[in-house]
N, C-alpha and C positions, 0 to 999 in steps of 0.2 A: 304292481298289480301281477299275483301269482295265482295262476289258472290251477284248480284242483283236476287232477286225472280221475274220472270215474274207475274205483276200484271194486271189484266183486267181493262178497262177503265170503269169510273162507268156509270150507266145506270137510266134512269128515268122511264118512264111506259112500262111496258113490254107487247109491241106490235111487232108482228112478222116486221121482216124488208123485206121479200119477197114483190115486187112490188104489190102494190093494195090491201094486205090483211091485215086484221084489227083484226086478231084472237089475243086471248092472249097468248104471248111466253111462251114456258115450256122449252125452252133450250138456252144455250150461247154458239156461235159459237166464239170460240176465236182465232185469227189469226194475223198475220203481214204480211206485204212485206219486205223481208231483204233488199231491193233496197231503201227502204223510212223510214222505222223505225229500231229504236235499238232491240237489242236480246230480252231486256226483255218488250218491249211494246207489250200489248194485246188489239187489237182492238176487239170489240163486235158487232156481228151481231146476232139477236135473232131471234129465230125460234119457230114457232107453229110446231105440231107434224105433220101436214101436209107437212111443207116446209123443215122440216129439212135435208130431204135425198137429195132435190133439192139443197140448200144451202151450203151443205156438200160437195157436188160433185163439184160445181163451185168452191169453195176454193181450195177444195184436188186437182184439175185438174191443178191449178197453184202455187201448193206446199206452200199455204198460211196458211192452216189450222195447229192450233196447238193444241187444245184441244175442249172438247165439254162437259159442265156442265149443269146441272140444273138451270134454270135462276134464282131462289130463292136465289142462292150461288152469286150471281153477285152483288159487291158493289154497292148501293145506289138503288137495286131493290126494287120498290114499291108491296110489296106483300098486297095482301087485306085483310083487319081486319079480315075477316071469315077464312083464311089459318093461322092466327098466333094462337100458341098454348095458352090455359086458363089457367093463373097461379092459384094458390089454394088460392090467397088472399090476 
């Protein structure tokens, strides 16, 4: 029997998911609704520092929140070039 490892959905631009917010997201809130999604599915809400607690509370109250990770660790995250490590050449 092979166990599937939960994998977050890929993201594009790192923009906060809070309504009306256009700040850069620094956190990925990984969640799923067990009535709709398979056990290994991880949907992603992005959060800036200012909205992280609010979005965590919303998902947590519904028992949907599974994990919180730095946004730069999410698959497909567009990390600004200024944030990438500089190679030795």
